[in-house]
N, C-alpha and C positions, 0 to 999 in steps of 0.2 A: 119650569125652567127650560131654556132655548136651549137648540144644539148650542154647545160650548164654541167662545173664540178663545183666541191666546189667550185675553186677560184673564177669563174667568173658567178658562178650564181647570186649574189646579186647586180652586177653590171648590169649584165641583166635585172634583174627584175625591177630596177631603169631605166634604159633605156625605159622597156616597158610603164612602169607606167605613164614616161611622157609621151611617144607617145601617151598613150590609152587616157590623159588627153587632150591633141592637138585636138585629135579627137572629143572628147566630146565637146570642147568649141565651136567646129567650127559646132557642131550640126551633125556631121556624124554618122548613124549609121555604126556598122562593116561591116555589110554585102553589103552596097553601097561604103564604101570604099575600101575592099577588090575588088569587080567589076569594079574601077576605075583604080585600081592600078593592075589589069590582075591577080590575086593571087586568093586564095582559101581563104573562111572565117576561115578555121583552121589555114593555116599560119599566118593570120592576128592575131588571138587568138594567137598562139606560142609565137610569136613575142610580144605580148602587156604583156603575162604573163612571158615574160624573158626563154622560154623553148624552142627557136629554132629557124629557120629561116637562112637568110643569107642578108649580106651585100648589094648585089643586091634587095635582097625584100623590107628590108628598104628603100633603095633609091627612088622606085616604089612607098612605100608608102607618102615618104617627096613629091614626086612630085604629085601627087593625092590631096595632102594636100594645094599643091603652097606653100610647105615650103621647095625646092628643099636645100638652103643654110644652115640650120639651123641645120644637122646633129649634131655638135660639142656641140649644146645645149642640146642633148638627154643623151650625156654621162657623168655619172659621176665622180666626182671630187675621184681618187684613194686615196687621202688623207684623204677621209672623208669616207671611205668603214666602215662599223659596222664591228666589231671585233669580230671575234667568241669566245665562251667561253672556256679555254682548258680543256679538259677532265679527269678526274684523272684516273691515272692509276691503275692498277691492285695491287701494292704495296701500293696502296693509300685506298683503296677502301673497304679493310675488318677492324673489329673493332681492335682497339689499347687495347688488351690484355694484352700485356705485359709490359704498362706504369701503373703504379698505380695511382686508382682514375677514371678509367674505367671500366665499368661491360663488360659482357659477350655481351650486344647487341651495345659495343661502345661508348654508352654514358655516359658521364663525372658525377661523386655523388660525391657530397663535401665528406667531411669528411673522405674519404678511405686514 
């Protein structure tokens, strides 16, 4: 897993959260799992927080957890990915002083 981009960030975060939940369910401390997988604690933390790692590192972790064939269960459904809110453009961000009923602050006032 490469460093996250805006599109893959949420999916990698969910994958990492699921992996961390599996680790906790098995009662394995992060430093112990990292050592068993032959990785640094930092790499494990990056994967569990969705900020980095590689597919090879992830496979090592799954093997250390004795779950080598369960990678597909970690991957979130793309159809269920969270939707990012749409940002207003600069054209829409200022007060609508040109329309009746709007004051200088952009707030609508009744009766104008």
